[in-house]
C-alpha positions in Angstrom: -15.0 88.0 34.6 -12.6 85.2 35.2 -10.9 84.3 38.5 -7.1 84.6 38.6 -5.0 82.2 40.6 -1.8 83.8 42.0 0.9 81.4 43.1 4.2 82.4 44.7 6.7 80.2 42.8 10.0 81.5 44.0 11.3 83.8 46.7 14.9 85.0 46.6 16.9 87.0 49.0 20.0 89.1 48.0 21.9 89.2 51.3 24.9 91.0 49.8 22.6 93.9 48.6 20.8 93.9 51.9 24.0 94.2 53.8 25.3 97.0 51.6 22.1 99.1 51.1 19.2 98.2 53.4 18.6 99.5 56.8 17.6 96.7 59.2 13.9 96.1 59.3 11.9 94.1 61.8 9.2 92.7 59.5 10.1 91.4 56.0 7.9 89.6 53.5 5.7 86.9 54.8 5.0 85.2 51.5 6.0 81.5 51.3 6.8 79.6 48.1 3.8 77.5 47.0 1.3 79.8 48.7 -1.6 80.8 46.5 -4.5 83.2 46.4 -7.5 83.8 44.0 -8.4 87.2 42.7 -12.1 87.6 42.1 -13.3 90.2 39.6 -9.8 91.6 39.3 -9.6 92.6 42.9 -6.7 92.2 45.4 -7.2 88.9 47.2 -7.7 89.0 51.0 -4.4 88.8 52.9 -2.3 89.4 49.8 0.7 91.8 50.1 -0.5 95.2 49.0 3.0 96.1 47.7 3.1 92.9 45.6 -0.4 93.7 44.3 0.9 97.0 42.9 3.3 95.0 40.8 0.9 92.4 39.4 -2.4 94.3 39.4 -2.5 95.3 35.8 -1.8 91.7 34.6 -4.4 90.2 37.1 -7.0 92.7 35.9 -6.3 91.9 32.3 -6.5 88.2 32.8 -9.8 88.6 34.7 -11.2 90.4 31.7 -10.2 87.5 29.5 -7.2 89.2 27.9 -3.9 87.4 27.5 -1.0 86.7 25.1 1.1 89.4 26.7 4.2 90.5 24.8 3.2 88.4 21.7 3.6 84.9 23.0 5.8 85.4 26.0 4.1 82.6 28.1 3.4 79.0 27.0 -0.1 79.5 28.5 -1.3 82.7 26.8 -3.7 83.3 29.7 -0.9 83.5 32.3 1.9 85.8 33.4 5.1 85.5 35.5 5.5 88.7 37.5 7.8 89.6 40.3 7.1 92.0 43.2 9.0 95.2 43.4 11.2 94.3 46.4 14.7 94.4 45.1 16.2 92.8 48.2 13.8 89.8 48.5 11.7 89.5 45.3 8.9 87.0 44.9 8.0 85.6 41.5 4.3 85.1 41.1 2.6 83.0 38.5 -0.8 84.4 37.5 -3.3 82.3 35.6 -6.9 82.7 34.5 -9.1 80.0 35.9 -12.8 79.1 35.3 
């Protein structure tokens, strides 16, 4: 199986939506732009957000198996994917790429 590098490329925060709909929380997302992890054998990397993993897992597992070309040519690198976590208030965009 291939290793898959996961890089947090962009983190946004929708303050207007948070003010309108979210209850105050003490601990929000710790992910920082530029941070990266490596998935080995399609497994969740150590210290990776478990909720973000739920969003990207299927793509990471497919890339680890050598699959690619998602959605018929969506990505310039066919062995990569751009997937966001499921936090609607502060989504993080992750770039996944198969590495040797």
